[in-house]
C-alpha positions in Angstrom: 157.3 165.1 62.0 158.4 162.4 64.4 156.8 161.8 67.8 158.2 160.1 70.8 156.3 158.4 73.5 157.3 157.3 77.0 156.5 153.7 77.7 155.0 153.2 81.1 156.6 150.4 83.1 154.5 147.3 83.5 153.2 146.1 86.9 155.6 143.1 86.7 158.5 145.5 86.4 157.4 147.8 89.2 156.3 145.0 91.6 158.9 142.3 91.5 159.1 139.0 93.5 161.0 138.6 96.7 162.5 135.3 95.5 166.2 135.6 95.2 168.2 134.5 92.1 168.8 130.8 92.0 166.3 129.8 94.7 164.3 126.7 94.2 160.6 127.4 94.3 157.3 125.6 94.7 154.1 126.8 93.1 151.1 127.5 95.4 152.2 125.3 98.3 149.3 126.4 100.5 146.6 125.6 97.9 148.1 122.2 97.1 148.6 121.3 100.8 145.0 122.2 101.7 143.6 120.3 98.7 145.7 117.2 99.7 144.6 117.5 103.3 140.9 117.7 102.2 141.3 114.3 100.4 141.8 112.8 103.9 139.5 115.0 105.9 136.0 115.6 104.7 135.5 118.4 107.3 138.0 120.7 105.6 136.3 123.7 103.8 137.8 126.7 102.0 136.5 130.3 101.8 137.8 133.4 100.1 136.8 137.0 99.8 137.0 137.3 96.1 140.8 136.7 96.2 141.1 132.9 95.7 143.5 133.3 92.8 145.7 135.6 94.8 145.8 133.5 98.0 146.3 130.2 96.1 142.9 129.1 97.3 141.9 128.5 93.7 143.9 125.2 93.8 141.6 124.0 96.6 138.5 125.3 94.8 139.3 123.4 91.6 140.0 120.2 93.5 137.0 120.4 95.8 134.4 122.8 94.3 131.6 121.5 96.6 133.6 122.6 99.6 134.7 126.0 98.4 132.8 129.2 99.2 133.3 132.5 97.5 132.1 135.2 99.8 132.8 138.2 97.7 134.5 141.4 98.8 133.1 141.2 102.4 135.7 140.1 104.9 133.4 140.5 107.9 131.0 138.1 106.2 133.9 135.8 105.3 135.0 135.4 109.0 131.4 135.3 110.3 130.5 132.5 107.9 133.7 130.6 108.8 132.8 130.9 112.4 129.3 129.4 111.7 130.8 126.5 109.8 133.2 125.8 112.7 130.2 125.8 115.1 128.7 122.8 113.2 132.0 120.8 113.1 133.7 121.9 109.9 137.3 123.1 109.8 137.4 126.3 107.7 140.4 127.9 106.1 139.4 131.5 105.3 141.8 133.3 103.0 142.1 137.0 102.1 144.8 139.7 102.2 146.3 140.3 105.6 145.3 143.9 105.6 141.6 143.0 105.2 141.6 140.1 107.7 143.2 142.2 110.4 142.2 145.9 109.8 138.8 145.4 108.3 137.4 142.3 110.0 139.2 142.5 113.4 136.0 142.4 115.5 134.7 139.3 113.7 138.0 137.5 114.2 138.1 138.5 117.8 134.5 137.9 119.0 133.0 135.4 116.4 136.1 133.2 116.2 138.6 133.7 119.0 136.2 134.4 122.0 134.4 131.0 121.6 137.7 129.3 120.7 136.6 128.0 117.3 138.8 126.0 115.0 138.9 128.6 112.2 142.2 129.1 110.3 142.6 132.6 108.9 145.1 132.8 106.1 146.5 136.3 105.3 148.3 136.9 102.0 150.8 139.8 101.4 152.0 140.0 105.0 154.5 142.7 105.9 156.4 144.0 102.9 155.5 141.4 100.3 153.6 143.8 98.1 154.8 146.9 96.4 151.4 148.6 96.3 151.9 150.8 99.3 150.2 151.0 102.7 146.8 149.9 101.5 148.2 146.4 100.8 151.2 146.2 103.1 150.2 144.5 106.4 153.3 145.7 108.3 151.4 145.7 111.6 149.2 142.6 111.3 151.0 140.6 114.1 150.9 143.6 116.4 147.2 143.9 115.8 146.5 140.2 116.6 149.0 139.3 119.3 146.6 140.7 121.9 143.7 138.4 121.1 143.6 135.7 123.7 144.0 132.1 122.5 144.9 133.0 118.9 147.8 131.1 117.4 150.0 133.1 115.0 152.2 131.4 112.5 154.7 133.0 110.1 156.2 130.3 107.8 159.5 130.7 106.2 159.0 128.9 102.9 157.1 126.2 101.0 158.3 123.5 103.3 157.0 125.4 106.3 153.6 126.1 104.6 153.1 122.5 103.5 153.8 121.1 107.0 151.9 123.9 108.8 148.5 123.4 107.1 147.7 119.9 108.6 149.1 121.1 111.9 146.8 124.1 112.0 143.8 122.0 111.0 144.5 119.6 113.8 144.9 122.4 116.4 141.9 123.0 118.5 141.3 126.8 118.4 141.7 129.8 116.1 144.8 130.4 114.0 146.2 133.1 111.8 148.9 132.2 109.2 150.9 134.8 107.2 150.8 133.4 103.7 153.6 133.4 101.1 151.8 132.8 97.8 152.6 132.0 94.2 156.1 130.7 93.5 157.4 130.3 97.1 161.1 129.5 97.8 162.1 126.1 99.2 165.0 126.3 101.6 164.3 124.5 104.9 164.6 121.0 103.3 168.4 121.5 103.5 168.3 121.9 107.3 166.7 118.7 108.6 163.7 120.8 109.5 160.2 119.8 110.7 157.4 122.2 111.6 156.1 121.9 115.1 153.3 124.3 116.2 154.6 126.4 119.1 158.2 125.3 118.7 161.3 127.2 117.5 164.0 125.4 115.5 167.7 126.0 115.6 168.7 125.7 111.9 172.4 126.3 112.4 174.7 126.8 115.4 177.1 129.7 115.8 179.3 131.2 118.5 179.5 134.9 117.5 175.9 135.9 116.7 172.4 134.6 117.1 169.7 135.6 114.6 166.2 134.9 115.8 164.1 135.1 112.7 160.6 134.4 111.5 158.7 134.2 108.2 160.6 134.9 104.9 163.3 136.7 106.9 164.6 133.3 108.0 165.7 132.8 104.4 167.6 136.1 104.6 169.1 135.1 108.0 170.4 131.9 106.5 171.8 133.7 103.5 173.4 136.3 105.7 174.9 133.6 107.9 176.5 131.9 104.9 177.9 135.3 103.7 179.4 136.1 107.1 180.9 132.6 107.4 183.3 133.6 104.6 184.7 136.2 106.9 185.0 133.8 109.8 181.9 135.2 111.6 180.0 132.3 113.2 176.3 132.9 113.0 173.5 130.8 114.5 169.9 131.0 113.1 166.9 130.2 115.3 163.7 130.0 113.2 160.5 131.0 115.1 157.6 129.9 112.9 155.1 130.3 115.7 155.0 133.9 117.1 152.2 133.1 119.5 152.5 131.1 121.6 156.2 131.8 121.7 158.7 129.1 122.4 160.1 131.0 125.4 162.2 128.0 126.7 164.2 127.6 123.5 164.6 131.3 123.0 165.8 131.8 126.6 168.2 128.9 126.4 169.7 130.2 123.1 170.0 133.8 124.4 171.9 132.6 127.5 175.1 132.3 125.5 177.4 135.3 125.4 176.9 136.5 121.8 175.2 139.3 119.8 171.5 138.7 119.4 169.3 140.1 116.6 165.7 139.5 115.8 164.9 139.5 112.1 161.3 140.0 110.9 159.1 141.1 108.0 157.0 143.3 110.2 157.0 146.7 111.9 159.5 147.1 114.8 156.4 147.8 116.9 154.6 144.8 118.3 156.2 141.9 116.3 158.7 139.2 117.0 161.4 141.6 118.4 159.1 142.9 121.1 157.7 139.5 121.9 161.3 138.1 122.4 162.5 141.1 124.4 159.5 141.1 126.7 159.7 137.3 127.2 163.4 137.6 128.2 162.7 140.6 130.5 159.8 138.8 132.2 162.1 135.8 132.8 164.8 138.0 134.3 167.2 137.9 131.4 169.4 141.1 131.0 170.1 140.2 127.4 170.1 143.2 125.0 168.3 142.6 121.6 168.9 144.4 118.4 165.8 144.4 116.1 166.1 144.2 112.3 162.5 145.1 111.3 160.5 147.5 109.3 160.4 151.1 110.5 157.4 152.5 112.4 156.0 154.3 109.4 153.9 153.9 106.3 156.1 152.5 103.6 156.6 153.5 100.0 155.3 151.8 96.9 157.6 150.2 94.3 159.6 147.2 93.3 160.1 144.7 96.2 163.9 144.3 95.8 164.3 148.0 96.0 162.0 148.3 99.0 163.5 145.4 100.9 166.9 147.0 100.5 165.6 150.5 101.5 163.8 149.2 104.6 166.5 146.7 105.8 165.0 143.3 104.8 167.5 142.3 102.1 170.3 139.9 102.9 172.9 142.6 102.4 171.2 144.8 105.0 171.0 141.9 107.5 174.7 141.3 107.0 175.3 145.1 107.6 173.2 144.9 110.8 175.3 142.0 112.1 178.6 143.7 111.3 177.4 146.9 112.9 176.4 145.0 116.1 179.7 143.2 116.3 181.6 146.4 115.8 
C-alpha cells in the first residue's frame, strides 16, 4: 500500500519579503547605524522587549553589550525604563513591534515619555502591512494612534538610506520620536536621487507635470517604480517623499499641490488617520481646494498570507499604484 502526504508550506514560502526583484539591499541598516552612532556618543543606549533579533537591535547589542538592556516581553516596562534613562541624561532607542509599542504601551509612551518631552526614540518594526501574520502583527493604524500625542515626532523611512541618516537625526532631536522600522534586508533606492534626510522636511525626488504622488515609508519605493513605468507611456509623474509625518512639511506640500495636476497620497497605513488625512487636512486648513486621492490600506482588519499577494490585494504593489494613477487621470 502506498501513502501520500501533503507537505505543509514553510513560513518563508507563506510570508515573503516586500523587496522587489533586482533591488539592492542593505542588511540591518538600523542596527548598524545605531551601533556606529554609539561609537561617537556614550549616552546612546538600546533596549528591546525580547525582540532584538527581529528589530535589528541585536547588532547594537553585540557591539555595545554594556549599553543594551533586554526588558523581556513587557512593553510597558520597556518604555517606562527608557523614560527613566532619558531623565538621567541617556538617549534611549527602544525597539519592539509597532503593534506592541502603540496598542499595548500607549499610556506609557504618552505620559511617561511625551508629556515630559523626553528624548526617547521608540522604534517600531513591522509597520503597516510588512508582516503576513494577520491583524495581531499588522500595525496598520499605528500612525493614526500616535498622531494625536502632542510633541511626538513620527518618521516613516523609505529605505536603508533613510534609516541610516534618520538615526543620528533622531538622537540629536530634543523630544520623543517614533520611527516605523524596515528591518532585515532593506532595499536601497534613495541614493540614486541626490537625497538627504532632514527631520521635518519633505523631498521632491522627481518632478512631473501630469501627476503628483505624495508618498511615505516603503511606498515611496513603489511610487518611484510606478513613475518609471508610467513614463514609458508619456505620463509625467512627480514623487514627493514625506519621511516625517509629524510635524508635516506643510509649506512644501502646499507648494507642490498648487500646480494643476492629479494628486495622490501613497502610504503603507490605513486610509484612516495616516498621511492622506494629514495632507488633506493641512491643505484644507490652509484654504486649498485641492482634491486628494488616497492610495492606502482599507479600513478593515487584513488577511494573513504572503506579502506580495497581500500587497497586490490591498493596493500597495507597484502595479496597483500604476492602476490608481491611470484611473485618476481617466
